[in-house]
C-alpha positions as CSV (number, residue, x, y, z in Angstrom):
1,M,69.5,49.0,1.7
2,V,68.1,49.2,5.2
3,K,65.4,46.5,5.2
4,F,62.1,46.8,7.0
5,L,62.2,43.1,7.8
6,D,64.9,40.5,7.0
7,L,63.7,36.9,7.6
8,A,66.5,35.5,5.5
9,A,69.1,37.1,7.8
10,Q,67.3,35.8,10.8
11,Y,67.3,32.3,9.4
12,Q,71.1,32.4,9.0
13,T,71.6,33.1,12.7
14,I,69.7,29.9,13.7
15,K,70.2,27.8,10.5
16,P,71.6,24.6,12.2
17,E,68.8,24.5,14.7
18,I,66.0,25.1,12.1
19,D,67.5,22.6,9.6
20,Q,67.7,19.9,12.3
21,A,64.1,20.6,13.5
22,I,62.8,20.3,9.9
23,K,64.9,17.2,9.3
24,N,63.5,15.6,12.5
25,V,59.9,16.2,11.5
26,I,60.4,14.8,8.0
27,E,62.3,11.7,9.2
28,E,59.6,10.9,11.7
29,S,56.7,11.8,9.4
30,A,55.2,13.9,12.2
31,F,53.4,16.2,9.9
32,I,50.0,16.5,11.5
33,G,49.6,16.5,15.3
34,G,52.2,14.5,17.2
35,K,54.9,15.4,19.6
36,Y,56.2,18.5,17.9
37,V,52.9,20.2,18.1
38,A,52.3,19.1,21.7
39,E,55.8,20.3,22.7
40,F,55.2,23.7,21.2
41,E,51.8,24.1,22.7
42,Q,53.3,23.2,26.1
43,D,56.3,25.6,25.6
44,F,54.1,28.4,24.4
45,S,51.5,28.1,27.2
46,K,54.4,28.3,29.7
47,Y,55.8,31.3,27.9
48,V,52.5,33.1,27.9
49,S,51.7,31.9,31.5
50,T,48.5,30.1,30.7
51,E,47.2,26.7,31.5
52,Y,46.2,25.9,27.9
53,C,47.4,26.5,24.3
54,I,45.8,25.2,21.2
55,G,47.7,25.4,17.9
56,V,45.6,26.3,14.9
57,G,46.1,27.0,11.2
58,N,46.5,30.8,11.4
59,G,45.8,33.9,13.5
60,T,42.4,34.6,11.9
61,D,41.3,31.1,12.6
62,A,42.5,31.5,16.2
63,L,40.3,34.6,16.6
64,E,37.3,33.1,15.0
65,I,37.5,29.9,17.0
66,A,37.9,31.9,20.2
67,I,34.8,33.9,19.5
68,E,32.9,30.7,18.6
69,A,34.0,29.0,21.8
70,L,32.4,31.7,23.9
71,D,29.0,30.7,22.5
72,M,27.5,34.1,22.5
73,P,24.0,34.6,21.1
74,K,24.0,35.2,17.3
75,G,23.9,38.9,16.5
76,S,25.8,39.9,19.6
77,E,27.7,43.2,19.4
78,I,31.4,42.9,19.8
79,I,33.5,46.1,20.2
80,V,36.6,46.2,18.1
81,P,39.3,49.0,17.8
82,A,39.0,51.0,14.7
83,N,42.8,50.8,14.0
84,S,43.8,47.2,13.4
85,F,44.1,44.6,10.6
86,I,40.8,43.5,9.2
87,A,41.1,40.0,10.8
88,S,40.1,41.6,14.1
89,S,36.8,42.6,12.8
90,E,36.0,40.0,10.1
91,A,36.3,37.3,12.7
92,V,33.3,38.9,14.4
93,T,31.0,39.1,11.4
94,R,32.0,35.7,10.1
95,Q,30.8,34.2,13.4
96,G,27.4,35.8,13.0
97,H,28.0,38.8,15.2
98,K,28.0,42.6,14.8
99,V,31.1,44.7,14.8
100,I,31.0,48.0,16.7
101,F,34.1,50.1,16.2
102,A,35.7,52.0,19.1
103,D,38.3,54.7,18.7
104,C,42.0,54.3,19.6
105,D,44.1,56.0,22.1
106,P,46.2,58.8,20.3
107,E,49.4,57.9,22.2
108,S,49.6,54.1,22.3
109,Y,47.1,53.4,19.4
110,V,45.3,50.7,21.4
111,I,41.6,50.7,22.1
112,S,40.3,53.8,23.9
113,I,38.5,52.7,27.1
114,E,36.5,55.9,27.2
115,D,35.2,55.5,23.7
116,A,34.5,51.8,24.1
117,Q,32.4,52.6,27.2
118,K,30.2,54.8,25.0
119,R,29.6,52.0,22.6
120,I,28.2,49.5,25.0
121,T,24.5,48.5,24.6
122,P,22.4,45.7,26.0
123,K,23.5,43.6,23.0
124,T,27.2,44.0,23.7
125,K,28.7,40.7,24.8
126,A,32.5,41.1,24.3
127,I,35.4,43.5,23.7
128,I,38.4,42.5,21.5
129,A,41.6,44.0,23.1
130,V,44.0,44.3,20.2
131,H,47.5,44.8,21.6
132,L,48.4,46.8,18.6
133,Y,52.0,47.3,17.4
134,G,53.2,45.3,20.4
135,H,51.8,47.7,23.1
136,P,49.4,46.1,25.6
137,C,45.9,47.5,26.2
138,D,45.0,48.9,29.6
139,M,43.7,45.6,30.9
140,D,42.7,46.7,34.4
141,A,40.5,49.4,32.9
142,L,39.1,47.0,30.3
143,K,38.4,44.3,33.0
144,A,36.6,46.8,35.2
145,L,34.5,47.8,32.2
146,A,33.8,44.2,31.2
147,D,32.9,43.2,34.8
148,Q,30.5,46.2,35.1
149,H,28.6,45.1,32.0
150,G,29.1,41.3,32.0
151,L,31.3,41.2,28.9
152,Y,34.0,38.8,27.7
153,I,37.5,40.0,26.9
154,I,39.1,38.5,23.9
155,E,42.8,39.4,23.5
156,D,44.1,39.7,20.0
157,C,47.8,39.2,20.5
158,A,48.8,38.9,16.8
159,Q,51.4,41.7,17.2
160,S,52.4,41.3,20.8
161,H,54.2,38.0,21.5
162,G,55.9,38.6,24.9
163,A,54.4,42.0,25.7
164,E,53.4,42.5,29.3
165,Y,50.8,44.5,31.2
166,K,52.0,45.2,34.7
167,G,54.3,42.2,34.6
168,K,51.6,39.8,33.1
169,R,52.1,38.4,29.7
170,V,49.4,39.4,27.2
171,G,47.3,36.3,26.2
172,S,46.9,35.4,29.9
173,I,44.7,38.2,31.2
174,G,41.4,38.1,29.3
175,D,39.0,35.2,29.0
176,I,40.6,33.8,25.8
177,A,43.3,35.0,23.4
178,S,44.5,34.5,19.9
179,F,48.0,34.6,18.4
180,S,49.3,34.7,14.8
181,F,52.6,33.2,13.7
182,Y,52.5,34.7,10.3
183,P,56.2,34.9,9.1
184,G,56.6,38.6,9.7
185,K,55.4,38.5,13.4
186,N,57.9,38.8,16.3
187,L,57.5,35.0,16.6
188,G,56.9,33.9,13.0
189,A,56.6,30.5,11.4
190,Y,57.7,29.6,7.8
191,G,54.1,29.7,6.7
192,D,50.8,30.3,8.4
193,G,50.2,29.3,12.0
194,G,48.3,30.5,15.0
195,A,47.3,29.6,18.6
196,I,44.7,30.1,21.2
197,T,45.6,30.5,24.9
198,T,43.3,30.5,27.9
199,N,43.2,29.6,31.6
200,N,39.6,28.3,31.2
201,A,39.5,24.5,30.8
202,E,36.1,24.5,29.1
203,L,37.0,27.1,26.6
204,A,40.3,25.2,25.9
205,K,38.4,22.0,25.2
206,K,35.7,23.7,23.1
207,S,38.4,25.5,21.1
208,R,40.3,22.3,20.4
209,M,37.2,20.5,19.3
210,I,36.1,23.3,17.0
211,A,39.5,23.3,15.4
212,N,39.4,19.5,14.9
213,H,36.0,18.8,13.3
214,G,34.1,19.0,16.6
215,R,35.9,16.1,18.2
216,I,38.5,15.0,20.7
217,A,38.6,11.3,19.9
218,K,39.0,10.2,16.3
219,Y,35.7,9.9,14.4
220,D,33.7,10.8,17.6
221,H,32.3,14.1,16.4
222,E,30.1,15.8,19.0
223,F,29.3,18.8,16.7
224,E,30.3,20.2,13.4
225,G,33.7,22.0,13.7
226,R,36.3,23.0,11.2
227,N,39.8,21.9,10.1
228,S,42.4,24.3,11.5
229,R,45.7,22.7,12.6
230,L,49.2,23.9,13.3
231,D,51.3,21.4,11.4
232,G,54.3,19.6,12.8
233,L,56.9,21.5,10.6
234,Q,55.7,24.9,11.7
235,A,55.4,23.8,15.4
236,A,59.0,22.5,15.3
237,I,60.2,25.7,13.7
238,L,58.3,27.8,16.3
239,S,59.8,25.8,19.1
240,V,63.3,26.7,17.9
241,K,62.5,30.4,17.4
242,L,60.7,30.7,20.8
243,K,64.0,30.1,22.5
244,H,65.5,33.1,20.8
245,L,62.4,35.4,21.1
246,P,63.5,37.1,24.4
247,I,66.8,38.2,22.9
248,W,65.1,39.3,19.7
249,T,62.5,41.2,21.7
250,Q,65.2,43.0,23.7
251,K,66.9,44.0,20.5
252,R,63.6,45.5,19.2
253,I,63.3,47.5,22.4
254,V,66.9,48.8,21.9
255,V,66.1,49.9,18.4
256,A,62.9,51.6,19.6
257,D,64.8,53.4,22.4
258,Y,67.3,54.6,19.8
259,Y,64.5,56.1,17.6
260,L,62.8,57.6,20.7
261,E,66.0,59.3,21.8
262,N,67.3,60.5,18.4
263,L,64.0,61.6,16.8
264,K,62.5,63.4,19.8
265,D,63.6,66.9,18.7
266,I,61.9,66.8,15.4
267,P,58.6,68.8,15.9
268,Q,57.0,67.5,12.7
269,I,57.0,63.9,14.1
270,I,54.8,62.5,16.8
271,L,56.5,59.5,18.3
272,P,54.8,56.5,19.9
273,F,54.2,56.6,23.6
274,R,55.1,53.7,25.9
275,Q,53.0,53.5,29.1
276,V,55.1,53.0,32.3
277,W,53.2,49.8,33.0
278,A,53.8,48.4,29.6
279,K,56.4,46.1,28.2
280,Q,56.1,47.2,24.6
281,V,57.7,44.6,22.2
282,Y,57.6,46.9,19.2
283,H,56.2,44.6,16.4
284,L,56.1,48.0,14.7
285,F,57.6,51.4,15.4
286,V,54.9,53.8,14.2
287,I,55.4,57.5,13.9
288,R,52.8,60.1,13.0
289,V,53.7,62.7,10.4
290,V,51.6,64.9,8.1
291,E,53.9,64.5,5.2
292,R,53.8,60.7,5.5
293,D,53.8,59.7,1.8
294,E,56.5,62.2,1.0
295,L,58.7,61.1,3.8
296,K,58.2,57.4,2.9
297,A,59.3,58.2,-0.7
298,Y,62.3,60.1,0.5
299,L,63.4,57.2,2.7
300,S,63.0,54.9,-0.2
301,E,65.3,57.1,-2.3
302,K,67.9,56.8,0.4
303,G,67.6,53.0,0.4
304,I,65.4,52.7,3.5
305,Q,62.3,50.5,3.6
306,A,59.3,51.9,5.5
307,G,55.8,50.6,5.8
308,I,52.2,51.8,6.4
309,H,50.1,50.1,9.0
310,Y,47.3,50.7,8.2
311,P,46.5,53.1,5.3
312,I,42.7,53.0,5.8
313,S,41.0,52.7,9.2
314,L,38.6,49.8,9.5
315,P,35.4,51.9,9.6
316,K,36.4,53.6,6.3
317,L,36.8,50.4,4.4
318,K,34.2,49.6,1.8
319,A,33.6,46.3,3.7
320,Y,32.2,48.3,6.6
321,D,30.2,51.0,4.8
322,Y,27.1,49.6,6.5
323,T,28.3,50.6,9.9
324,N,28.2,54.3,9.0
325,Q,31.2,54.8,11.2
326,G,33.6,55.8,8.5
327,S,32.5,59.4,8.7
328,E,32.7,59.6,12.5
329,E,35.2,62.0,14.0
330,L,37.4,59.3,15.3
331,F,41.1,59.7,15.9
332,A,41.6,56.4,13.9
333,N,39.7,57.9,10.9
334,I,41.9,61.0,10.9
335,S,45.3,59.6,11.7
336,D,45.3,56.8,9.1
337,T,46.9,59.1,6.5
338,N,49.7,60.1,8.9
339,L,51.0,56.7,10.1
340,L,54.4,55.5,9.0
341,S,56.3,52.4,10.3
342,L,60.1,52.7,10.5
343,P,62.3,49.6,10.1
344,I,62.5,47.6,13.3
345,G,63.9,44.2,14.2
346,E,66.9,42.4,15.5
347,H,68.5,42.5,12.0
348,L,69.2,46.2,12.2
349,T,72.8,47.4,13.0
350,E,73.9,50.7,14.6
351,Q,74.9,51.8,11.2
352,D,71.4,51.1,9.9
353,L,69.8,53.0,12.7
354,A,72.1,56.0,12.2
355,Q,71.2,55.9,8.5
356,V,67.5,56.0,9.2
357,V,67.7,58.8,11.7
358,A,70.0,60.9,9.5
359,A,67.6,60.5,6.5
360,V,64.6,61.5,8.6
361,K,66.5,64.5,10.0
362,D,67.7,65.5,6.5
363,Y,64.1,65.4,5.2
364,F,63.0,67.9,7.8
365,A,66.2,70.1,7.7
């Protein structure tokens, strides 16, 4: 079996470090707040190259809190790429704003700057830049567009830990950013977890207060917030894994390069494109193929796990019928039936990769 993801195997490679970290938290009863959360926040802000990092309960909370901290007028329009996980859009509506879907670039799958520009109205207040599959958005073009119209840029970095745009880490370029540490992410906890990063002191303070019942000091609640905390166990685990992330990321890139080289001559497959200015960290390696479901079934017969991200574009979901964008001729609305994610991760061996490539070639032979 060639596994799509193998967290158990990853754990075995760092077991002594993880076990010691968990033991330390339990022995010190440092379950909520405390030094392990503070240490991770400091380490992760340094990794991302931001002044501030606020650990929260999960990636969706991180995005919702980031939007709330910007204090936009209720009913503001926020542009969201049409190809993403629903958290990118539901965070908008759950904060009382209106989702406007923009199409995606057909090569890198991130938000199309040209289409986003067409969606801007006087009510538009922000753009969510989802660095999808680990490929960064074109941040210079987005910033130019945002500056022209006075918009905020919110980076959704749930799939892009360590990705870089022209040498700058994602999560440090826009006004505020959200990260997810869901277990399957490139940097994943052993449960839910998330973080907000920013270089703006006021946004950092506001985000921390929102996540902690509207307070900084105990019982001194300046407004109503929520309870969204990264717990000590997850923080300690993430601190261990963060040290290994650069090596794991490089292995993902090696896997992607192998696929790009060995699948390039199959005309039925459209491979992902990596911009020259991008450090793509390959949370997912997504190919486009008309016979997607048939190929996925064939790979499964050969003992190879593949995935689909995402089978239905956001505008076509029942949750967004009211937008009337599901019938628009968007690349995202057409390509969702053709996207297939091949196994990727540091757990894959050369034999695994050869097996995947051979199976794909056999299918199209």
